[in-house]
C-alpha positions in Angstrom: 0.0 0.0 0.0 1.3 3.5 -0.9 1.3 6.0 1.9 -0.3 9.4 1.2 2.0 12.2 2.3 -0.3 15.0 1.2 -1.0 17.7 3.8 -4.0 17.4 6.0 -6.9 19.9 5.6 -5.8 21.6 8.8 -2.5 22.7 7.3 -3.8 23.9 4.0 -4.3 27.6 3.4 -6.5 29.1 0.8 -4.9 30.6 -2.3 -6.8 33.8 -1.8 -6.1 34.1 2.0 -5.3 37.8 2.2 -6.5 38.4 5.7 -3.2 40.1 6.9 -2.9 42.3 3.8 -6.6 43.3 4.1 -6.2 44.1 7.8 -3.4 46.5 6.9 -5.4 48.1 4.1 -8.4 48.4 6.4 -6.3 50.1 9.1 -4.8 52.5 6.5 -8.2 53.4 5.1 -9.5 54.1 8.6 -6.6 56.4 9.4 -7.1 58.2 6.1 -10.8 58.6 6.7 -10.1 60.1 10.1 -7.6 62.5 8.7 -9.9 63.6 5.9 -12.8 64.0 8.4 -10.6 66.2 10.6 -9.6 68.4 7.7 -13.2 68.7 6.6 -14.1 69.8 10.1 -11.3 72.4 10.1 -12.5 73.8 6.7 -16.1 74.0 7.9 -15.0 75.8 11.0 -13.0 78.3 9.0 -15.9 78.9 6.7 -18.1 79.7 9.7 -15.5 82.0 11.1 -14.9 83.8 7.8 -18.6 84.2 7.1 -19.1 86.0 10.4 -16.1 88.3 10.5 -18.1 91.5 11.1 -17.3 93.0 14.4 -20.1 94.6 16.4 -19.8 98.4 16.6 -18.3 99.8 19.8 -20.9 100.3 22.5 -19.0 103.1 24.1 -21.0 106.4 23.8 -19.6 109.7 22.6 
């Protein structure tokens, strides 16, 4: 009888097993999204500030 030396199913990995690479990509995408969100918030805050740059008149009487 010929012995079968092929690997058992526990030691096989899928050809498309990209879990580690996808985890790095997911982490990078999350960091990028946070940075973009912060920049968008800064821009929105600047627009509010620039749109309301009129100073009230001095309340000191003559």
